[in-house]
N, C-alpha and C positions, 0 to 999 in steps of 0.2 A: 723733728715740726720742719718747715718747706721755712724760709728765713720772707718776713711780713712784709708789702709793700714797701720803698724804699727813697726818699724825697732826697736828692743833696743841692744842699744850696752853699753859697760862697758869703761871712756876714760883709758888707757895704760900709767904709768910711760913718754917713752918714746917719746907720741906723746906731751910734755907739756914742756913750759922752764921752768928754774931756777929755779921758785913761783911756780910752780907744776900745772898754769894753761897751758889750752893746748892754741899750738902756732894755729897764725890763717891758718896755713897753710890749717893742717889739720882740716878744717872746710871744703873744698874740697872736701878732701877721705873721711870721713860723707855720705859726700850728693854721690859720687861716692859709697859706700856700701852698701847706706837703698836705689837705683836704681837701681844697680844689682838686690839684694834682694827680689827686687817686682817687678823685670822683668820674674827672676826669678821663682815667685811662680804662679803670674798670665797665665802664660802658658808653657803647656810644648813642651821644642823644641825642643825636637825628630822627634815631630809628625807636623812639621813647611817642610810647599814646598821647595824643594832647597837644603832640611837641621839644619835647625833653622833659625834663627836670630842673626842679626848681626849688633850694631852700633855703632860713632863715634859722640860724641861726643863736640856740633859744639861751646857753650857756659855754659861758671856753669858761675853766681853769687852768690852770700856769701849777703845776710842782715845781720851784726849781732849787736845784741844787748845784750850781758848780758855776764861774761865767765861760759866757763865751765871748771873743773878741777877735778885734780886727783884723781883714781878713782870714781866720779861720772855717774851717771847710765844715759839714753840718751835715752830717744824717739824723735825719726825718723814718723812723716805720710807719707803717697806717694801719689799719687795719680796725675792724665794724667790731665792739668791743658789745653794740645790741644795736636793735630791730625790733620795732617794738614797731607795730598798725597806719601814725602815718609820723614817726621820730625817727631815729637813730642816733649811736654813738658814734663815737671816731675818739678813738686811741692810739696817742701818739708819744715814744721816746726820744727823744733830740742827743744823740754821742756828735762828739768834737768825731770828724770823719777819719782824720788820719790819727788818734792818740789809743780812740774808744774812749774815750772821759764819758761816762754819763753826765750832760750836761740840765735837762727840765727831762716834766713826766706831763702830756696835756690831753685834754679830754675835751671834746667841741660836741655841745648837744643839738643835730639840726632837727626841721618839723620842716616837714617834705609840705611848697608848697604851690601849688597853680601856678602857669610861669607869666602868665598875661595880668590874671583875677589878683592873684597872690593871694589865691583864702588858698590854705586849708585844709591837704586832699592826703586821701591814704598815697602809700610807698605806690605805686607800681611797679608790678611784680618785674619788670625784666631787671626792673636799679634793685628792690631785693633782693635777687637772685648774685649779679654781682657782685651785691655787699658779702652775701656767707659764703661768697667762694671766697672772693675780695682779688688779688693781684700779687700769688704767694713767687717771689724771685725775681718778680722783674721791678724797675727803676729808672725814676727820668733822675740825670746826671744833668743841675743846673753848675755844680761851680768847674767842673769842666775838669773831675776825677781821674777818671777813664777813658781809654780807650778804647773802641768794640771790640780787641781781642781785651782784654783785660778784665772786661763789662766778663765773659766766659765764668773768669772764675772766682765771680767775687756771687 
């Protein structure tokens, strides 16, 4: 199986409590960041009919297993686990990118809405195809983990 799309980020000081452990609500932020990067990466928004694709999160769950800490570099893998008529589900696994330790699993359910009216709408065909295909092996590195040469090997 191909590697899923991955988003790399580094934990910042303001996201932690006094013990330098990531505050629990931040895992929702991390899920949102990874979902946004994934969706922008898989489909050219400007080519979609009606001026693009937008969605509203209707459910977000996090199953926490281990703590992330200040300055940890995180790897968040993202793939579409379900695609309906107007809704889609993104599944995400969060790991410590250096040690490989499993930290949390997230699931986000989004409902497609028209970008201007915010009315519920069917997922556009181009976005549906992009969600089905995903972006295997691709990644965005906001943690500064990989040089271009190293990225070829991951």
